[in-house]
MARMARPA-977726 format. One record per residue (C-alpha): residue in one letter; x, y, z; residue number from 0. Coordinates in Angstrom, 2 decimals, m for minus. Layout:
<rs>
rest=A | c1=X | c2=Y | c3=Z | nr=NUM
...
</rs>
This chain:
<rs>
rest=M | c1=m1.05 | c2=m42.65 | c3=89.16 | nr=0
rest=R | c1=0.92 | c2=m40.29 | c3=86.70 | nr=1
rest=R | c1=4.75 | c2=m40.47 | c3=86.87 | nr=2
rest=R | c1=5.03 | c2=m37.27 | c3=88.28 | nr=3
rest=D | c1=2.72 | c2=m38.09 | c3=91.29 | nr=4
rest=F | c1=4.58 | c2=m41.11 | c3=91.89 | nr=5
rest=L | c1=7.94 | c2=m39.02 | c3=91.93 | nr=6
rest=K | c1=6.24 | c2=m36.65 | c3=94.23 | nr=7
rest=T | c1=5.08 | c2=m39.12 | c3=96.97 | nr=8
rest=A | c1=8.48 | c2=m40.60 | c3=97.18 | nr=9
rest=S | c1=10.09 | c2=m37.36 | c3=97.79 | nr=10
rest=R | c1=7.78 | c2=m36.36 | c3=100.40 | nr=11
rest=S | c1=7.90 | c2=m39.56 | c3=102.19 | nr=12
rest=A | c1=11.62 | c2=m39.12 | c3=102.35 | nr=13
rest=A | c1=10.99 | c2=m35.52 | c3=103.78 | nr=14
rest=G | c1=8.69 | c2=m36.78 | c3=106.11 | nr=15
rest=L | c1=11.25 | c2=m39.48 | c3=107.34 | nr=16
rest=A | c1=13.77 | c2=m36.63 | c3=107.72 | nr=17
rest=L | c1=11.62 | c2=m34.91 | c3=110.17 | nr=18
rest=V | c1=10.67 | c2=m35.53 | c3=113.98 | nr=19
rest=G | c1=7.80 | c2=m34.52 | c3=116.58 | nr=20
rest=G | c1=5.36 | c2=m32.06 | c3=115.50 | nr=21
rest=T | c1=6.88 | c2=m31.12 | c3=112.44 | nr=22
rest=A | c1=7.01 | c2=m34.49 | c3=110.88 | nr=23
rest=A | c1=3.33 | c2=m34.79 | c3=111.78 | nr=24
rest=T | c1=2.79 | c2=m31.49 | c3=109.89 | nr=25
rest=A | c1=4.53 | c2=m32.79 | c3=106.96 | nr=26
rest=A | c1=2.40 | c2=m35.89 | c3=106.80 | nr=27
rest=G | c1=m0.74 | c2=m33.78 | c3=106.79 | nr=28
rest=C | c1=1.11 | c2=m31.88 | c3=103.86 | nr=29
rest=A | c1=1.56 | c2=m35.26 | c3=101.90 | nr=30
rest=G | c1=m2.18 | c2=m36.17 | c3=102.57 | nr=31
rest=S | c1=m3.48 | c2=m32.51 | c3=101.25 | nr=32
rest=S | c1=m1.01 | c2=m32.83 | c3=98.03 | nr=33
rest=S | c1=m2.35 | c2=m36.20 | c3=97.20 | nr=34
rest=A | c1=m5.89 | c2=m35.03 | c3=97.36 | nr=35
rest=A | c1=m4.80 | c2=m32.16 | c3=95.06 | nr=36
rest=A | c1=m3.14 | c2=m34.42 | c3=92.63 | nr=37
rest=S | c1=m5.83 | c2=m37.04 | c3=92.65 | nr=38
rest=G | c1=m8.84 | c2=m35.90 | c3=94.03 | nr=39
rest=S | c1=m9.90 | c2=m37.09 | c3=97.70 | nr=40
rest=A | c1=m12.05 | c2=m39.90 | c3=98.45 | nr=41
rest=G | c1=m15.80 | c2=m39.48 | c3=97.95 | nr=42
rest=A | c1=m15.05 | c2=m36.19 | c3=95.79 | nr=43
rest=D | c1=m16.13 | c2=m35.65 | c3=92.35 | nr=44
rest=P | c1=m14.12 | c2=m37.64 | c3=89.94 | nr=45
rest=L | c1=m13.17 | c2=m34.65 | c3=87.61 | nr=46
rest=Y | c1=m12.10 | c2=m32.11 | c3=90.03 | nr=47
rest=E | c1=m12.87 | c2=m29.87 | c3=93.01 | nr=48
rest=I | c1=m13.51 | c2=m26.24 | c3=93.33 | nr=49
rest=S | c1=m11.27 | c2=m23.90 | c3=95.62 | nr=50
rest=L | c1=m11.36 | c2=m20.08 | c3=95.95 | nr=51
rest=A | c1=m8.12 | c2=m18.13 | c3=95.63 | nr=52
rest=E | c1=m7.73 | c2=m15.08 | c3=98.01 | nr=53
rest=Y | c1=m6.84 | c2=m12.73 | c3=95.27 | nr=54
rest=S | c1=m10.47 | c2=m13.12 | c3=94.24 | nr=55
rest=L | c1=m11.37 | c2=m11.13 | c3=97.11 | nr=56
rest=H | c1=m8.23 | c2=m8.21 | c3=97.17 | nr=57
rest=R | c1=m10.43 | c2=m5.44 | c3=96.92 | nr=58
rest=A | c1=m12.54 | c2=m6.37 | c3=100.20 | nr=59
rest=I | c1=m9.10 | c2=m7.15 | c3=102.00 | nr=60
rest=G | c1=m7.38 | c2=m3.78 | c3=100.67 | nr=61
rest=N | c1=m10.51 | c2=m1.49 | c3=101.98 | nr=62
rest=G | c1=m10.51 | c2=m3.15 | c3=104.99 | nr=63
rest=E | c1=m13.91 | c2=m5.29 | c3=104.52 | nr=64
rest=M | c1=m12.20 | c2=m8.57 | c3=105.55 | nr=65
rest=S | c1=m8.96 | c2=m9.88 | c3=106.74 | nr=66
rest=N | c1=m6.64 | c2=m12.75 | c3=105.82 | nr=67
rest=L | c1=m7.66 | c2=m14.31 | c3=109.01 | nr=68
rest=E | c1=m11.55 | c2=m14.14 | c3=108.06 | nr=69
rest=F | c1=m11.03 | c2=m15.77 | c3=104.52 | nr=70
rest=P | c1=m11.49 | c2=m19.49 | c3=105.30 | nr=71
rest=Q | c1=m14.98 | c2=m18.69 | c3=106.88 | nr=72
rest=V | c1=m15.98 | c2=m16.32 | c3=104.18 | nr=73
rest=A | c1=m15.13 | c2=m19.08 | c3=101.49 | nr=74
rest=R | c1=m17.06 | c2=m21.77 | c3=103.55 | nr=75
rest=E | c1=m20.18 | c2=m19.25 | c3=104.40 | nr=76
rest=E | c1=m20.43 | c2=m16.78 | c3=101.72 | nr=77
rest=F | c1=m19.67 | c2=m19.28 | c3=98.71 | nr=78
rest=G | c1=m19.72 | c2=m23.11 | c3=100.16 | nr=79
rest=I | c1=m16.18 | c2=m23.84 | c3=99.64 | nr=80
rest=D | c1=m14.07 | c2=m25.82 | c3=101.54 | nr=81
rest=A | c1=m10.49 | c2=m25.40 | c3=100.34 | nr=82
rest=V | c1=m8.36 | c2=m22.28 | c3=100.15 | nr=83
rest=E | c1=m5.50 | c2=m20.70 | c3=98.37 | nr=84
rest=Y | c1=m3.89 | c2=m18.00 | c3=100.28 | nr=85
rest=V | c1=m1.71 | c2=m14.74 | c3=98.84 | nr=86
rest=N | c1=1.64 | c2=m14.34 | c3=100.79 | nr=87
rest=F | c1=1.02 | c2=m10.34 | c3=101.21 | nr=88
rest=F | c1=m2.33 | c2=m10.21 | c3=102.85 | nr=89
rest=F | c1=m0.82 | c2=m12.00 | c3=105.69 | nr=90
rest=D | c1=m0.02 | c2=m9.95 | c3=108.72 | nr=91
rest=S | c1=3.01 | c2=m12.11 | c3=109.84 | nr=92
rest=T | c1=4.39 | c2=m15.46 | c3=109.25 | nr=93
rest=E | c1=5.02 | c2=m15.74 | c3=113.38 | nr=94
rest=Q | c1=3.79 | c2=m19.02 | c3=114.46 | nr=95
rest=S | c1=1.23 | c2=m17.38 | c3=116.70 | nr=96
rest=Y | c1=m0.21 | c2=m15.92 | c3=113.72 | nr=97
rest=L | c1=m0.07 | c2=m18.98 | c3=111.65 | nr=98
rest=R | c1=m2.03 | c2=m20.82 | c3=114.46 | nr=99
rest=R | c1=m4.93 | c2=m18.51 | c3=114.69 | nr=100
rest=L | c1=m5.09 | c2=m18.90 | c3=110.95 | nr=101
rest=K | c1=m5.09 | c2=m22.45 | c3=111.03 | nr=102
rest=T | c1=m7.63 | c2=m22.69 | c3=113.88 | nr=103
rest=R | c1=m9.93 | c2=m20.49 | c3=111.96 | nr=104
rest=A | c1=m9.52 | c2=m22.84 | c3=108.78 | nr=105
rest=D | c1=m10.06 | c2=m26.03 | c3=110.86 | nr=106
rest=D | c1=m13.19 | c2=m24.45 | c3=112.68 | nr=107
rest=A | c1=m14.88 | c2=m23.60 | c3=109.54 | nr=108
rest=G | c1=m13.71 | c2=m27.19 | c3=107.93 | nr=109
rest=V | c1=m11.59 | c2=m25.58 | c3=105.27 | nr=110
rest=N | c1=m8.44 | c2=m27.15 | c3=103.87 | nr=111
rest=N | c1=m5.44 | c2=m24.90 | c3=102.91 | nr=112
rest=L | c1=m4.01 | c2=m25.66 | c3=99.82 | nr=113
rest=L | c1=m1.14 | c2=m23.27 | c3=98.74 | nr=114
rest=I | c1=0.30 | c2=m19.84 | c3=99.43 | nr=115
rest=M | c1=0.88 | c2=m17.77 | c3=96.33 | nr=116
rest=C | c1=4.05 | c2=m15.61 | c3=96.67 | nr=117
rest=S | c1=4.85 | c2=m12.42 | c3=95.32 | nr=118
rest=R | c1=6.93 | c2=m9.20 | c3=95.91 | nr=119
rest=E | c1=9.79 | c2=m11.60 | c3=97.60 | nr=120
rest=G | c1=12.50 | c2=m11.02 | c3=94.87 | nr=121
rest=H | c1=13.56 | c2=m12.11 | c3=91.87 | nr=122
rest=L | c1=14.52 | c2=m15.52 | c3=91.46 | nr=123
rest=A | c1=15.63 | c2=m15.36 | c3=87.89 | nr=124
rest=A | c1=17.77 | c2=m12.08 | c3=88.70 | nr=125
rest=P | c1=20.93 | c2=m11.38 | c3=87.00 | nr=126
rest=T | c1=23.12 | c2=m11.56 | c3=90.02 | nr=127
rest=E | c1=23.49 | c2=m14.66 | c3=92.44 | nr=128
rest=A | c1=23.27 | c2=m12.23 | c3=95.27 | nr=129
rest=K | c1=19.59 | c2=m10.95 | c3=94.39 | nr=130
rest=R | c1=18.86 | c2=m14.55 | c3=93.24 | nr=131
rest=Q | c1=19.90 | c2=m15.82 | c3=96.72 | nr=132
rest=E | c1=18.13 | c2=m12.97 | c3=98.62 | nr=133
rest=A | c1=14.98 | c2=m14.00 | c3=96.80 | nr=134
rest=I | c1=15.51 | c2=m17.75 | c3=97.58 | nr=135
rest=D | c1=16.06 | c2=m16.71 | c3=101.10 | nr=136
rest=N | c1=12.70 | c2=m14.57 | c3=101.19 | nr=137
rest=H | c1=10.64 | c2=m17.48 | c3=100.27 | nr=138
rest=K | c1=12.02 | c2=m19.76 | c3=102.86 | nr=139
rest=K | c1=9.60 | c2=m18.48 | c3=105.25 | nr=140
rest=W | c1=6.70 | c2=m19.18 | c3=103.17 | nr=141
rest=I | c1=7.59 | c2=m22.67 | c3=102.51 | nr=142
rest=E | c1=7.52 | c2=m22.93 | c3=106.39 | nr=143
rest=A | c1=4.48 | c2=m20.99 | c3=106.93 | nr=144
rest=A | c1=2.72 | c2=m23.25 | c3=104.19 | nr=145
rest=A | c1=4.00 | c2=m26.50 | c3=105.68 | nr=146
rest=Y | c1=2.51 | c2=m25.37 | c3=109.04 | nr=147
rest=L | c1=m0.90 | c2=m24.71 | c3=107.68 | nr=148
rest=G | c1=m1.17 | c2=m28.18 | c3=105.96 | nr=149
rest=C | c1=m0.62 | c2=m26.86 | c3=102.45 | nr=150
rest=H | c1=0.71 | c2=m28.94 | c3=99.79 | nr=151
rest=S | c1=2.44 | c2=m26.16 | c3=97.71 | nr=152
rest=I | c1=3.38 | c2=m22.81 | c3=97.41 | nr=153
rest=R | c1=3.60 | c2=m20.96 | c3=93.96 | nr=154
rest=V | c1=6.20 | c2=m18.51 | c3=93.16 | nr=155
rest=D | c1=7.03 | c2=m16.06 | c3=90.30 | nr=156
rest=A | c1=9.71 | c2=m16.26 | c3=87.63 | nr=157
rest=V | c1=10.84 | c2=m12.83 | c3=87.08 | nr=158
rest=G | c1=14.23 | c2=m11.56 | c3=86.11 | nr=159
rest=S | c1=16.07 | c2=m9.86 | c3=83.45 | nr=160
rest=G | c1=18.03 | c2=m11.15 | c3=80.18 | nr=161
rest=S | c1=17.73 | c2=m13.48 | c3=77.44 | nr=162
rest=A | c1=15.28 | c2=m16.17 | c3=77.69 | nr=163
rest=A | c1=17.84 | c2=m18.62 | c3=78.01 | nr=164
rest=E | c1=19.58 | c2=m16.90 | c3=80.63 | nr=165
rest=Q | c1=16.32 | c2=m16.48 | c3=82.72 | nr=166
rest=E | c1=15.77 | c2=m20.32 | c3=82.11 | nr=167
rest=R | c1=18.81 | c2=m21.27 | c3=83.46 | nr=168
rest=R | c1=18.91 | c2=m18.86 | c3=86.54 | nr=169
rest=M | c1=15.21 | c2=m19.95 | c3=87.53 | nr=170
rest=A | c1=15.79 | c2=m23.54 | c3=87.17 | nr=171
rest=E | c1=18.89 | c2=m23.13 | c3=89.44 | nr=172
rest=S | c1=16.71 | c2=m21.00 | c3=91.99 | nr=173
rest=L | c1=14.00 | c2=m23.52 | c3=91.81 | nr=174
rest=R | c1=16.24 | c2=m26.50 | c3=92.74 | nr=175
rest=R | c1=17.53 | c2=m24.83 | c3=95.78 | nr=176
rest=L | c1=14.09 | c2=m23.97 | c3=96.93 | nr=177
rest=C | c1=13.07 | c2=m27.40 | c3=96.39 | nr=178
rest=A | c1=16.18 | c2=m28.67 | c3=98.26 | nr=179
rest=F | c1=15.01 | c2=m26.63 | c3=101.19 | nr=180
rest=S | c1=11.57 | c2=m27.81 | c3=100.93 | nr=181
rest=E | c1=12.58 | c2=m31.44 | c3=101.10 | nr=182
rest=E | c1=13.86 | c2=m30.71 | c3=104.63 | nr=183
rest=N | c1=10.96 | c2=m28.83 | c3=105.61 | nr=184
rest=G | c1=7.70 | c2=m30.72 | c3=104.76 | nr=185
rest=G | c1=8.14 | c2=m31.99 | c3=101.20 | nr=186
rest=L | c1=5.91 | c2=m29.17 | c3=99.65 | nr=187
rest=N | c1=5.59 | c2=m28.60 | c3=95.84 | nr=188
rest=I | c1=7.24 | c2=m25.19 | c3=94.50 | nr=189
rest=L | c1=5.21 | c2=m24.08 | c3=91.75 | nr=190
rest=V | c1=5.63 | c2=m21.53 | c3=89.18 | nr=191
rest=E | c1=3.00 | c2=m19.74 | c3=87.61 | nr=192
rest=N | c1=2.63 | c2=m17.98 | c3=83.94 | nr=193
rest=H | c1=2.51 | c2=m14.77 | c3=86.15 | nr=194
rest=S | c1=5.05 | c2=m12.60 | c3=84.41 | nr=195
rest=Q | c1=5.85 | c2=m11.55 | c3=80.88 | nr=196
rest=Q | c1=8.57 | c2=m14.20 | c3=80.58 | nr=197
rest=A | c1=6.57 | c2=m16.90 | c3=82.12 | nr=198
rest=A | c1=3.52 | c2=m16.19 | c3=79.79 | nr=199
rest=D | c1=5.78 | c2=m18.05 | c3=77.28 | nr=200
rest=A | c1=4.15 | c2=m21.28 | c3=78.38 | nr=201
rest=A | c1=6.98 | c2=m23.52 | c3=76.03 | nr=202
rest=W | c1=9.51 | c2=m21.66 | c3=78.27 | nr=203
rest=L | c1=8.11 | c2=m22.11 | c3=81.22 | nr=204
rest=A | c1=7.82 | c2=m25.86 | c3=80.50 | nr=205
rest=S | c1=11.43 | c2=m25.78 | c3=79.55 | nr=206
rest=V | c1=12.21 | c2=m24.29 | c3=83.30 | nr=207
rest=I | c1=10.36 | c2=m27.43 | c3=84.86 | nr=208
rest=E | c1=12.11 | c2=m29.81 | c3=82.85 | nr=209
rest=R | c1=15.58 | c2=m28.40 | c3=83.32 | nr=210
rest=T | c1=15.02 | c2=m28.12 | c3=87.34 | nr=211
rest=D | c1=14.42 | c2=m32.02 | c3=86.93 | nr=212
rest=H | c1=13.17 | c2=m32.24 | c3=90.67 | nr=213
rest=P | c1=9.82 | c2=m33.85 | c3=91.53 | nr=214
rest=L | c1=8.71 | c2=m31.03 | c3=93.94 | nr=215
rest=A | c1=9.23 | c2=m28.58 | c3=91.12 | nr=216
rest=G | c1=5.91 | c2=m28.03 | c3=89.15 | nr=217
rest=T | c1=3.69 | c2=m25.38 | c3=87.46 | nr=218
rest=L | c1=0.12 | c2=m23.80 | c3=88.62 | nr=219
rest=P | c1=m1.27 | c2=m22.76 | c3=85.01 | nr=220
rest=D | c1=m3.47 | c2=m19.57 | c3=85.02 | nr=221
rest=F | c1=m6.50 | c2=m19.52 | c3=82.30 | nr=222
rest=G | c1=m5.60 | c2=m15.94 | c3=81.86 | nr=223
rest=N | c1=m2.02 | c2=m14.84 | c3=82.19 | nr=224
rest=F | c1=m0.52 | c2=m15.03 | c3=78.73 | nr=225
rest=C | c1=0.61 | c2=m11.53 | c3=77.98 | nr=226
rest=L | c1=3.74 | c2=m11.40 | c3=76.08 | nr=227
rest=E | c1=4.09 | c2=m7.81 | c3=75.28 | nr=228
rest=W | c1=2.43 | c2=m5.13 | c3=76.90 | nr=229
rest=E | c1=1.83 | c2=m1.59 | c3=75.61 | nr=230
rest=G | c1=3.57 | c2=m0.03 | c3=78.64 | nr=231
rest=E | c1=4.13 | c2=m1.25 | c3=82.21 | nr=232
rest=E | c1=3.33 | c2=m4.78 | c3=82.79 | nr=233
rest=W | c1=0.24 | c2=m5.24 | c3=84.45 | nr=234
rest=T | c1=m0.88 | c2=m1.59 | c3=84.37 | nr=235
rest=S | c1=m1.29 | c2=m1.17 | c3=80.55 | nr=236
rest=D | c1=m2.72 | c2=m2.85 | c3=77.54 | nr=237
rest=C | c1=m1.55 | c2=m6.27 | c3=76.38 | nr=238
rest=V | c1=m0.58 | c2=m6.04 | c3=72.56 | nr=239
rest=R | c1=0.40 | c2=m9.96 | c3=72.16 | nr=240
rest=E | c1=m0.58 | c2=m12.96 | c3=73.77 | nr=241
rest=Y | c1=0.21 | c2=m16.40 | c3=73.92 | nr=242
rest=D | c1=m2.67 | c2=m18.97 | c3=72.82 | nr=243
rest=Y | c1=m4.56 | c2=m19.66 | c3=75.91 | nr=244
rest=Y | c1=m5.40 | c2=m23.05 | c3=75.02 | nr=245
rest=Q | c1=m2.01 | c2=m24.01 | c3=73.83 | nr=246
rest=G | c1=m0.40 | c2=m22.55 | c3=76.95 | nr=247
rest=I | c1=m2.34 | c2=m24.68 | c3=79.07 | nr=248
rest=R | c1=m1.67 | c2=m27.73 | c3=77.14 | nr=249
rest=E | c1=2.11 | c2=m27.06 | c3=77.76 | nr=250
rest=L | c1=2.17 | c2=m26.54 | c3=81.07 | nr=251
rest=M | c1=m0.70 | c2=m29.03 | c3=82.79 | nr=252
rest=P | c1=1.98 | c2=m32.03 | c3=82.08 | nr=253
rest=Y | c1=3.66 | c2=m30.34 | c3=85.29 | nr=254
rest=A | c1=0.65 | c2=m29.06 | c3=87.08 | nr=255
rest=D | c1=0.04 | c2=m29.39 | c3=90.71 | nr=256
rest=A | c1=m2.80 | c2=m26.76 | c3=90.94 | nr=257
rest=V | c1=m4.93 | c2=m24.84 | c3=88.44 | nr=258
rest=S | c1=m5.97 | c2=m21.53 | c3=88.54 | nr=259
rest=A | c1=m9.24 | c2=m20.75 | c3=86.82 | nr=260
rest=K | c1=m9.22 | c2=m17.01 | c3=85.83 | nr=261
rest=S | c1=m12.52 | c2=m14.92 | c3=85.11 | nr=262
rest=Y | c1=m13.10 | c2=m11.45 | c3=84.08 | nr=263
rest=D | c1=m16.44 | c2=m11.14 | c3=82.90 | nr=264
rest=F | c1=m19.73 | c2=m13.38 | c3=81.91 | nr=265
rest=G | c1=m22.29 | c2=m13.00 | c3=79.36 | nr=266
rest=S | c1=m26.01 | c2=m13.78 | c3=79.83 | nr=267
rest=D | c1=m25.62 | c2=m17.24 | c3=79.35 | nr=268
rest=G | c1=m23.28 | c2=m17.62 | c3=82.21 | nr=269
rest=N | c1=m20.42 | c2=m18.21 | c3=80.16 | nr=270
rest=E | c1=m16.95 | c2=m16.23 | c3=80.58 | nr=271
rest=T | c1=m16.66 | c2=m13.65 | c3=77.97 | nr=272
rest=T | c1=m12.73 | c2=m14.18 | c3=77.44 | nr=273
rest=I | c1=m12.14 | c2=m17.99 | c3=78.00 | nr=274
rest=D | c1=m13.99 | c2=m20.77 | c3=76.88 | nr=275
rest=Y | c1=m14.27 | c2=m22.76 | c3=80.18 | nr=276
rest=E | c1=m15.43 | c2=m25.93 | c3=78.59 | nr=277
rest=R | c1=m12.41 | c2=m26.28 | c3=76.24 | nr=278
rest=M | c1=m9.87 | c2=m25.16 | c3=79.16 | nr=279
rest=M | c1=m11.42 | c2=m27.75 | c3=81.56 | nr=280
rest=Q | c1=m11.30 | c2=m30.51 | c3=78.58 | nr=281
rest=I | c1=m7.53 | c2=m29.70 | c3=78.58 | nr=282
rest=V | c1=m7.04 | c2=m29.96 | c3=82.05 | nr=283
rest=V | c1=m9.03 | c2=m33.65 | c3=82.68 | nr=284
rest=N | c1=m7.17 | c2=m34.70 | c3=79.63 | nr=285
rest=H | c1=m3.95 | c2=m34.52 | c3=81.32 | nr=286
rest=D | c1=m5.18 | c2=m36.85 | c3=84.20 | nr=287
rest=Y | c1=m5.57 | c2=m33.91 | c3=86.78 | nr=288
rest=H | c1=m8.43 | c2=m34.43 | c3=89.03 | nr=289
rest=G | c1=m7.34 | c2=m32.05 | c3=91.92 | nr=290
rest=H | c1=m8.46 | c2=m28.32 | c3=92.72 | nr=291
rest=V | c1=m9.42 | c2=m25.63 | c3=90.23 | nr=292
rest=G | c1=m9.12 | c2=m22.45 | c3=92.14 | nr=293
rest=I | c1=m11.64 | c2=m19.51 | c3=91.25 | nr=294
rest=E | c1=m9.56 | c2=m16.40 | c3=90.55 | nr=295
rest=Y | c1=m12.00 | c2=m13.63 | c3=89.71 | nr=296
rest=E | c1=m10.64 | c2=m10.21 | c3=88.43 | nr=297
rest=G | c1=m13.14 | c2=m8.59 | c3=86.99 | nr=298
rest=D | c1=m14.50 | c2=m5.25 | c3=86.82 | nr=299
rest=E | c1=m18.05 | c2=m5.61 | c3=85.55 | nr=300
rest=M | c1=m19.84 | c2=m7.12 | c3=88.84 | nr=301
rest=G | c1=m18.50 | c2=m7.32 | c3=92.45 | nr=302
rest=E | c1=m16.20 | c2=m9.66 | c3=93.95 | nr=303
rest=Y | c1=m18.47 | c2=m12.16 | c3=95.52 | nr=304
rest=E | c1=m21.04 | c2=m11.82 | c3=92.46 | nr=305
rest=G | c1=m17.87 | c2=m12.95 | c3=90.28 | nr=306
rest=I | c1=m16.92 | c2=m15.52 | c3=92.45 | nr=307
rest=R | c1=m20.46 | c2=m17.17 | c3=92.44 | nr=308
rest=A | c1=m20.72 | c2=m16.73 | c3=88.62 | nr=309
rest=T | c1=m17.33 | c2=m18.75 | c3=88.23 | nr=310
rest=K | c1=m18.40 | c2=m21.36 | c3=90.74 | nr=311
rest=R | c1=m21.60 | c2=m21.96 | c3=88.74 | nr=312
rest=L | c1=m19.72 | c2=m22.19 | c3=85.51 | nr=313
rest=L | c1=m17.26 | c2=m24.58 | c3=87.03 | nr=314
rest=K | c1=m20.00 | c2=m26.69 | c3=88.29 | nr=315
rest=R | c1=m21.73 | c2=m26.81 | c3=84.99 | nr=316
rest=V | c1=m19.02 | c2=m27.68 | c3=83.06 | nr=317
rest=R | c1=m18.04 | c2=m30.31 | c3=85.47 | nr=318
rest=R | c1=m21.60 | c2=m31.90 | c3=84.91 | nr=319
rest=T | c1=m21.20 | c2=m31.42 | c3=81.12 | nr=320
rest=L | c1=m17.79 | c2=m33.32 | c3=80.81 | nr=321
rest=R | c1=m18.95 | c2=m36.06 | c3=83.21 | nr=322
rest=D | c1=m21.87 | c2=m36.37 | c3=81.25 | nr=323
rest=A | c1=m20.18 | c2=m36.62 | c3=77.89 | nr=324
</rs>
């Protein structure tokens, strides 16, 4: 067991003992999910498992073809995937009645709920204490929702302003507060993704986690979000300077409790045209990570369903290659 996994298990055990009744049962379920995500569930492929990130279907959800409640069933029936990663802004509510419906849908489909990716809830590295506290408070309901669903983590964004050093200090402080809340509410991981211009600097993000110094604080490395400088507005303009993808994944994997397999387009050989998947996944498994790798297709050249299937085929082929090497 990795030292990080041991520390997390101890923290979650303490969180479970602090809870009573139904909440304690939920926390126990979360711990089980997290253990499976960290080291692979019993009988699963020893290298890694494959999950589906809901953002892969953001167009289908956005135009009303499907809803968040239908996502687990779609993952299972359309793609043969039994583990999912949600996006918070696709939820209609965080009320327990809504969450109960979603959990029932997932259970009926035989799908495991892994995590909720949280965005648009404020800036955790904002310059003012008031804004940071507002962002922290906004994320608490998602920790509670994820715990109810049986997830092992939520993902947060490292967004703020000021110098890199200032943002590092503020982000670490906010993470510690969220981790403290999580300890009393299911013991979920609080993961930071390379999902902002500052967090695209993987060395900076690794420093944030080191500075936070909490067993529930970790990373969700994404294969593709490494833009350090945009031509214009972030996300909507061309990227003009990038962090090295492979170096970034190497630097973030020691803290990883989930992995996002970003994909954009595929060649006639079935390989992703931007990212060397075999090289990436070799880095992942070399860091003793054998949990879920979440498909996150964001391409424009093929439909979302086709892109998801192409990414799954590639992940399975790479898994065979690495296993047989």
